[in-house]
N, C-alpha and C positions, 0 to 999 in steps of 0.2 A: 232364716229367713235365703229369701233367694237372692241370689247375684243376677241383678238384673243393674249391671254399670253404664252410666252414659256421662259422656263427657259433658261437664258443664261450663267451664269455663280452661283459654289457651292461652298461651303465649308464647310465639316459637322463638326457639334460641336462637339469637341474631347475633353474638360474636362476642369478643370481650371488651369488656367496659375500657374505654369512651368512647370504642369505635363502631358507633349508629347511629343511627338519623336520628335523633333525639329532637323534641320541641318543648320550649318553655323549659329547662333540665337548670336547677338551680346549680350555684358552686359550688362544687361539690370536694373541691381540691382539698380544703382543713381535713377532711373523711377519707377520702381515697388518694395520696399527695401522687405527681410523678416522682419517679418515671415507671413504678410498675403499675401503681393504679390499684392497688390490690387492697383488701381490706385488712384487720386485724383488732380479731376479738370484737368483732364487732354482730348485732343485734339488727334484725330486720323485720318491721310490720308491712306484708305484704296486701294491700286492699284489693280483693275482687271481688267482682259478683258474678255470682250463679247465676245461669241462664234458665235452670231446670234443677228443683229441690228435691232429696230424700232423705230417707231418715237415718244415711249415713255417707259418711265422705269416705274421699283420701286423697293424697296431694300425689305430685311427681316434682321432685329435686332434681335440677339439671348442673353436670357440670361440663358440657359439651362442647365446650371452647377452653378448657380450664388447661392448664400445664403441668398440676399435681394432684394429689387428692386433696380435697377439700372435707371436713370433719363439721358435720349441724348436730347442735344438740338443743337440751329445752325449746321443744318442738314445740307449738298447738297452734290450735283454733278459736276460735272466739266471734261473736256477731257484733259487726262494730256498733257503735253507736254516730260516731261525728269524729271527723280527724282523727289522730288513732286511738280516741278512748273506745273501749269496749261496753256491753252491756254488763254489767255485774253479774259475777256467776257465772258466765259463759264461755269461759276459757276453759279449752278442753284438751288436754296431753296427745299429740299425735307419736306412734311408733311407729320403727320400722324394724320388721322381723323382731319385734315384740321387745325392743330395745330402745332406751329413750335417745340413740345417738344411732349415726350413719355418715359413713366415708365411703365417699364416691369419688372413683378415682377418672381422673384427665381423660375426658371425652366420653363417660358415665351419666348414666342416669339411674334413680331409684323412686320405687311410687312405695308409700305407705301401706301400713295397713289400716283398716277399717276402721274410724273413729266415729261412736253415736253422734246423732245431733240429738239431743235429749231435750236441747232447750228450743225447740222447733215441733208444736204441738200437734201440726197439719202440714205436710207439706206439699199440700195443696192448693192451702191457703193463699187465693191473686193479690192480697196484700203483702206478701213474700218478693212478688217480681221488684225488683229493682233493689232489694236488699243484697247488703254488701257485709262480705266475712272478712275476717282478719288474718290471715297467715303470719304467725309471728316464727323465725325459729335467731338461730345463736351461730356466728363459724364461729369455731373454738380455734387458734390459733393463726396462720397466717394462709390466708386462700392463694394466692397467688392468681392470674388474670382471673376474673370474673365474667362468669356468663350472665347474660342478661339480657331481656325487651327494653330495646331503648325509647320507643316511641309507645310506653302507654296508655299517652293524651289524657290521663287521671291521676290523682297524685296518692304516694305511696309513704313510707315513712322509713327513717332511721335512726339510729340511736349514735351516740359519742362513742368514740374507741375504747373498748374495756371494756363493754356495758356485760354483765352478764345478769341471769336469773331475770332478768323483766320480759321474759315472753311473755309471760301467762298470767302481769297486773294487766287489769284494765284501765289503769292512767294512762294519761297519753305524756306526762312528762318526762316519762321514760326514754321518748321517739322525738326528740325537738327537734328534727331535722328532715325535711321531705325532699321528694323528689319524683319524676315524672318519668320513671323508669322501674320496669318488677325484675329484681334480681332472682337467679338461682331458682324460681318458680316458675315452671310452665305448662303445668295442667291440674286440674280440678275436678275428680270425677264423683258424682253423686250416685248411691246404690237403690232406683227406682222401686218402686212396688209393682211394675207390669215393665218390658221390654219398650223404649222410648227410642227414635227416629231422632239419629244427631246428626246435624248439617254443619258442613264446614268450609268456610269461606276461605281460601285457598289463596294467596296471591303477593300485591307488593302494598306501595304504600296507600295506593287508593281504594284497597282494604284495610289495611292499618289505621286510615284515618288524617290523613295529613291532610290541613286544613279545616279538621271539627275543629267541636270546641273542647276546651281543656274539661275533663270531669263534667260534658255533656252527653257523653254517651249519645252521638247522633251520628256515627259513623254509618254507611249505607248498611251494613251489617246486622249494626244495633237496631235501625229501625224496620228491617226486617223480621229482626226477634221481636220487635213489640208488635206485630202486624198477627205471627205466625202465635202467640201466647194470646191476641184476642181473639182469636177464634179454635187453634185447641188447647190452650190453657199450658198446664205443667206436662203434657205430653210429647214434646217437641225440644230441642235444644239446638238452640245455633254456638258455634265459638268461631273463634277469629283468628286464623293463623297466616295473617297478613304480614310481611314485614318490609318495611318501609327502602325503598331501592335493592329488591331483588328483581332475579331474573330469571330467566326459564332456563337456559343454557349456560350463563355463565355466574362469575368468573370465572377464570382457570385457575386450576387447583394451586398455585403455587404465587397466588394473589395475596400480598401481606396481608394483615389482618387491619391495617391502617388504612388499607386500599379498597379492604372489602365492607363496606356500610353498607351493603343490602343483603351482608351474611351471604350463606353458601346458598349455588345454585336451588330451585325448585326441583328438578329431580335429585339432587342429591340429598334433598330433605324431604323427601314423600316418603319414607318408610316413619322418621320422628314425627314429622305431624301430621299426616292423613292417618296410614294406614295403622300406625299403635296405638291412635287415641280408641279410648272406648265406643262402641255401638256406633261407628259410622257407619249411616243409609243412603246420607248424599254428597257429592262436590260439587260446590262453585268454583270455577275454578277462571279468574283475573287476573293476565297477566300478558306481560311482553313488552308492554311502549320499552321498560327502560333497555332490554336488550337493542332495538334499537336507538333508543337516545344515548348510552353507553359505550357500546362496545362497534356500532355500528352492524350488529347481525342482519341477513338477509331476513326477509318476509317468511322465507321456505325453508331456511335453516329453525325458526322458531317455530313456524308450522310443525318439523318435523320432531322436535323437543316434545311436543306438548303430544304429539301423536305416541312418540316414547310412555310418556308420562301418563297418561289414559289407559296406555294396555298395563304398566304397572301396576295400576292400583285396582282394574279390574283384575287383575289376574291372582291379587292379593285378600280384595275383599269382592267376594262372589253375592251378584246382585245388586252392587251400589249402583246409583244414578249419579252421572257428573253430566252436570250442568255449564256448558261452555258460555263465556259471556266475550261480548264487544270490547274493545278499546275505545273509552274515553279519548278527544282529541288532546293532542299538548300541542298545536301548532301557533307558534310564537311566544312558545311558553319561553319566561327567562332566566328558566333554570338549567341546567348544564347542556347537551345538545337534543334535546327534546323538542325543542320548538321547530325545528329545521323545514322544508318541504320534504326532501327525502326522506326523512321518518314519519310524515303525514301518509307520503305513501305509500312506505311498506306497511303503515298504521290498516290503511286502508284495503291492502291484500289482506292481509292477516283480519280483516273481517268479514270481505267476503268469504272468504275458507270459513270461517263461522258461523254465517248465515246460512251456508250451502252443505257442505258437509254433512257426512248422517253418523260422525263420529261420536258425538253425542247425545244422549237421552233427551235433551229439549236446550234450550238456548233464553239468554237473558241481552235485548238490546241495549247495554247501558248509553252506546255512542246514541242511539237513536234518543235517548230521551236527555242528552246535556247537548246537544250539538245544536249552532248557531249556522242555518243555511247561509246567511249572508255573508258572513267573516269566515268560515269556517272553522271558527275559533270555539272554546268553551262560550254558552250562553252569557252574558253579560253581566246580570243578577247571581250567578254560578262563581264569579270570579275573586269577589274582595275576599282578604282572609278572614276567617271564622275566628281561627286557634290565636294568632298575637297581634292581630290588625293587618293592617297594612293592603298593600292591593290587591295580593295575591298573586301568584306566579303562572296564570294560565294553563298549568297542568295541573295541580288537585281542585278538585271540585270544592265549595265552601260547603256550609250548611246546608242553603237553601239548593245543591247540586246534590248532594246525596241524599236527601228527602226525594228530589227525583229521580234517584237511581234505584233505591228501593220501592217507590213506587211502580217502576215501571217490572218488577219482579213478580210475576204469577204464583201466590203463596203455593197455590194446589201443586204446581208441579214440583213441589222440593218433599213433599210428602208420601 
């Protein structure tokens, strides 16, 4: 079998739980009590939706933000039925170096052996689009700080403390608790029948999907992915590496985890979240508003950071296409310092750069798709929150806004 590995799903390792920008997270204090917020002999069933399908899969587990080794065992993949239940007979064991368990050192990550998805008869069947897999694993002993992606905007499942040997079970009863975050798992690859284009949406909360609907898959990257599959089928994958609160050049290295809710800077996570992903051919980079809103960075400093990052990506991935994106307005936003006229002025300067530079292979004008010329704010129909209700924050577009952003993308430029 040829090895045409392509990233099919991803979730950037954001920080140690619970120091992230979560949305609609249930109360998990009984499972992960203070002050350590660690898990103890816990089983996880993480629900992921591959963007492409192949004959084999492999996963990547991360301990990027841990402070001690973490041991994983009883690792399985299965075809999700609904909730935390699997299709009977679909569970398959996942091994690491032919072993049933893997210990990952603090700061490390590990890629599994390939596992045959023999319950899939035709990876090119269009009816697979939207189907989910369940990646289940048990953490043996005490985990210490848990690496996670805070804002999954979809539901995954957790066992009671001390639950073992449940990860192969198709039954949902072993996973009674829900979470809207992904823990430890940060990538899923598929082995494709032919080389496959992989597009990475890289950025902050507006790629991560703040304001979109829980379990709705209507972030702008989701909508773009559906457009791509409508035209190109199972030959192109789009994975999302957005982190809510992420910055291009900040925060400083000595920022405590409790104050670093957006993870490490984009520049520091490029290798992990872009370069190391399987088969990357195109990167869409939408980011900068948090540098202006959180740290008062200058437009020139953020532009210089983006220039540095683009150079790093091009050096590491020869022939990669890099698509720049204008920043959507945050004028009069009710969150943090994003809503000021000073932030808006720097945003406009950054957008002028994006529209005129020759740094990128092409650009997407998300600002034009969402901007209200009368007020300088987001268009009013794009403001009310779709995730948890309420009036919205004038920073994050809602479902309507994300659909408009996706419609502004020329999908032919991506492939």
